C-alpha positions in Angstrom: -23.7 100.8 80.2 -22.1 98.8 77.4 -20.3 95.6 78.4 -16.9 97.1 77.2 -17.4 100.6 78.5 -15.3 101.7 81.5 -17.0 101.1 84.8 -17.8 103.9 87.2 -15.9 103.4 90.5 -18.2 102.2 93.2 -18.0 105.4 95.2 -19.2 107.3 92.1 -22.4 105.3 91.9 -25.0 107.6 93.5 -27.9 105.2 93.3 -28.7 101.6 93.5 -29.7 101.7 89.8 -26.2 102.8 88.8 -24.6 100.3 91.1 -26.7 97.4 89.8 -26.0 98.5 86.2 -22.3 98.2 87.0 -22.7 94.9 88.6 -24.7 93.6 85.7 -22.0 94.8 83.3 -19.4 92.9 85.4 -21.5 89.8 85.4 -21.7 90.0 81.6 -17.9 90.2 81.4 -17.5 87.4 83.8 -19.8 85.2 81.8 -17.9 85.9 78.5 -14.6 85.1 80.2 -16.0 81.9 81.7 -17.1 80.8 78.3 -13.6 81.3 77.0 -12.3 79.3 80.0 -14.7 76.5 79.2 -13.4 76.3 75.6 -10.0 75.7 77.1 -11.4 72.9 79.3 -13.0 71.3 76.2 -9.7 71.5 74.4 -8.0 69.7 77.3 -10.5 66.9 76.9 -9.4 66.5 73.3 -5.7 66.6 74.2 -5.8 64.2 77.1 -5.4 60.5 76.1 -6.8 58.9 79.2 -9.9 59.6 81.4 -7.7 59.3 84.5 -5.9 62.5 83.3 -9.0 64.7 83.7 -8.9 65.1 87.5 -5.4 66.2 88.6 -5.5 67.1 92.4 -2.0 68.6 92.3 -3.2 70.9 89.5 -6.3 71.9 91.4 -4.2 73.0 94.4 -1.8 74.8 92.1 -4.6 76.8 90.6 -6.2 77.6 93.9 -2.9 78.7 95.3 -2.3 81.0 92.4 -5.8 82.4 92.6 -5.6 83.2 96.3 -2.3 85.0 95.8 -3.9 87.1 93.0 -7.0 87.6 95.1 -4.9 89.0 97.9 -3.1 91.3 95.6 -6.4 92.5 94.1 -8.1 93.0 97.4 -10.5 90.1 96.9 -11.4 88.2 100.1 -10.1 84.7 100.2 -13.4 83.8 101.7 -15.0 84.6 98.4 -12.2 83.6 96.0 -11.4 80.1 97.3 -15.0 78.6 97.4 -15.8 80.3 94.0 -12.7 78.8 92.3 -13.1 75.4 94.0 -16.7 75.3 92.7 -15.6 76.5 89.2 -12.8 73.9 89.1 -15.1 71.1 90.2 -17.8 72.0 87.6 -15.0 72.3 85.0 -13.8 68.9 85.8 -17.3 67.5 85.4 -17.7 69.3 82.1 -14.3 67.9 80.9 -15.3 64.4 81.9 -18.4 64.8 79.7 -16.4 66.2 76.9 -13.8 63.4 77.2 -16.5 60.8 77.2 -18.1 62.2 74.0 -15.0 62.8 71.9 -14.6 60.8 68.8 
């Protein structure tokens, strides 16, 4: 299955091999999207003028609130969405601190 090919619906997967192929395709798409997200994080490090601007607790909560609303609408369990996004945000903040500290 190509990364941009339409996925079979889960109920149409008749074997574990088909199911795993679909999951692997989704993982490849997620990695590509996370790489794009990371590039925005790196740009934020360039635009911010002070290191104190990197961690913004109000923004973190705003993002999590929006994600949970979208998760509910999409049928994604909040028990999956919230810890995944909180981890993603925390690692993104760490990456942004590194980028901020290494900018010219």
